[in-house]
N, C-alpha and C positions, 0 to 999 in steps of 0.2 A: 219400560212401566207402563202399560194404560191408562190412559184418564181417567178420571172419575164416573163421566158419562159414558165410556165405552164400556166399563167396567160394568154400570151401569147393566145397558145392555144387554152384556154376556150373561147376566145373572138371571134377568126377566128369561132368555132366552135359555135355561137350563131349565128355569120354571115352566115352561111348556112344553121339553121335549119329553118330562119326568112325565105331566102329564097325559101326553101322546102316548106316551111308551107303555105308561100302564093301559089308555086303552086298549092300546094293540094286542099285550099280554090276555089279557081278560078275551080279547075277539078269539085269535090262538086258543085257548083254551078252550075255549068252544067247540076248535075246531076240530082238537081232538077229541074230545066228549065224542062227538056224532063221529066219528071216525070211530071208535072204539067201540059205538057202537053199533058198526054194521055186522050182520054174520060172515063167518070166516067163508062161505059156502057165496058172497053174492060179491067179493071184493074183485072183482071181475068185469063188474057191470059200469057204463059210462059213466055213472054218475058216482060213482066211487073213486074211482079213477082218476076224472073231475076235482074231486074235492082233494085226492090226494093229493095232482099235481098243485092246491092252494094254499094246502098246509105246507107246501115245500117253499113256496112263493112268502109266504108268511114268515114263517121261520125264519128266510133268511132275511127279511127285511129287519124283524126283531135284531138277528144277532151284527147285524148293518150299524141298529138304533145302540144294542148293549154296550159296544165298540166303542163309542162316542158317548154314552153315560156312565159306564163302570168308574174313573174316577172320582165321577160326582154322587156316586155313591159310598165311598168307599172314603169320604171326607164325611158326610152327612152320616158318617158312622153307620150304615146299614149293613146286618151281618152279613155275608156269603156264602158263607157251608153248611152246611144244613146232616143231619143221620138220619135212617133209615133202615133197615134191614137191618143196622150192625153196621152200618156203611158209613164213611165222612164223604160228602162230596160239595162241591160246586155244584153252589144251585144252579145261577144263570147257566153254566157249559150243560150240565147234565138234563135243566129244561127246555136247552137250544138245541139237545143232540140228533140225530138224524135217526136213531134206531124209535120208532114209534110203537112197534105190538112187541110183544112178548116183554117188556120192559118195565116193568112195577116203580122202580125209582122214578124215572120219568114223569108217571102220575104226581108224584108225591113231588118230582122237584116243580114241577107246573105251578101248584098248589101254591109251594114257597114259595116261589118267583113272582104270583100276582102277590102276595101276600106286601112281598120285602120293594114292591113297586105302589104298593097302596102307602106302605109306610113312609118310604122315600118324600112319595108327594105329600104325606104330613106334615114329613121333618120342613120339605123347601119350604110350606105354609107359615112356615110356625119361630124358621129365623130366617135375622140378618145374612145372606150370605157371606159376607164378610164376614164373618164368625169362623167361614175354617178357608178364610185367607188369611193371611199373615200382616197387617193392615203397616204398607210402605213405610209413613213418616215413621212409626218404631224401628226399624232399623238402617243402619248404616247405607247410607249411598251404595257404597262398591258391592255389596252384597244383592242389592237391587238391580248393580249393574251387571253384576256376574251371574245373574240369571236364577238364583236359588229362592227366591219368595218367584218364580215361576214355574220352577222346577218342585217347589213345598207346595202351592196351591197346585202343579198338575196332579197332585198324590206321587208322587218322584218325592220319596222322601228319604232313600239314603243318597240318591244323586246329590238332592237341594245340601244334604249334610257333608257328604267329601264337597261338592265343591267350596263350602266354606269353610273348610279346613284349609283349598288349596290359596284360596283367599288369604285367609290369615299370614300363612308362610312366605306368599310371593310380596308382602306388606311388610314382614320381618327383612327377605330379601334386599328390599328394594330401600328400606331402611339402614340395615347395616351389612348387606353383603353376605351372609345369614340365614338359611330360609329354619333353624329351630328355636327353642325358648332359648336353650341351653348357651348355646355357641353365641346369639344378639348379643345375650344378656350377657358371658361373659367377653368373650372373643371383639365381638359386634359394640363392648361398652355403651349400648343402649338406656337409656336413662327417661324414664318414666313421670312428667307432670302430673303434684294434683294428691301428694300426703296429704293429712289433715293437719301435719305439723312435720317439724324435725327431727323431735324425738320419735318419729314412727315411722318415717322414710325410709329407712327399712326393710320395714314388715312389709311394707308398701312395694318397695324395690320386689320383693322376693313373692308377694303373692303375686304381682301382673308374670312376674316370670312363672312361676309352677301355673298361673295358667295357660300361657302359653307350651309348656315343656306338658299338658292336660291334651292339648289338640293332635301334638306331635305320638303321646302314647293309644288317643282315640283315632289315632287316623293310623297308625300301625294296625294295631290292631283287627280294626274292621281290614285290611286291606289283605288281613292274611288267611281266611276263613272264608268259604263260597257258601256259608251260610251267617253270615254278619248281617245280613242284610237290613236295613230301617224300616219293620212295618208299621208304626204307630203313626197316629199323625202328633200327640203331645209328646211322645218320647221327641223325635226327627225335629220339633220345635226347640225342644229345651237344649239341644247339641246348637240346632242356630242361635239361643238364646248367647251360649256361652260363644263361638264364635262374634256373637254383636259386639256382644260387651269388652271383647279382644279389640275388635277393632277402634271401637271410642278408643281406649283407653291408648292405642297405641297414634292419635290423635295428637294426646299429649308427649307424642316422644321427642326424645334432642338425643345426639351421640354427643357424653362427655370427653372433654379434651383429656381428663388424666385415665 
């Protein structure tokens, strides 16, 4: 995982990139408005052709920058879709589309894109960027070394959750030879130390077993449906916290001899 110093540099870099992106988008909006102000009879003039080429260069640069910043906008909670003329669309995709004329959606999308950029710049100044990156210290080391937290920080929520489920199953297999919760606690004779008292030990064992079985079921459910992707940051973190709890509980595991 990145050190605190490295992560701080990354945070400052994101702040500056968002500021620069906002300024460039405002310039691009001005360029588009200037082009739209030309009469269709004058669009063969050298001045118009040069301006059209400038628009293309600005659009390509912004498309590249958006590719770098899209995950940061998502983690900041900046809405990426809009509605105009009864149609829902992805704001940045429409704003950076090649079709410039006879395309009223682009004009609306440009205004929305500038507003989103200003909003992201405001948010980046009002939050500690660690708020949209899970704190490494809160999570089991194997989730960090398994790149779950990096995937989460980059906005790859489904991949982060799936990775965490695999780590749980790998740990069960390492301990017992079985990767499912039911078999690990059954055939594998897995036992978890940590019950608050002997008389509730059975409840505690069942509780941990059911947690591991929940991972089995969630993983199976998400693997069998194309639309089961996790797009919400908070929901993804909740799934990661489930895997995290299980991993810390498994640190207290032993195999019963009888």
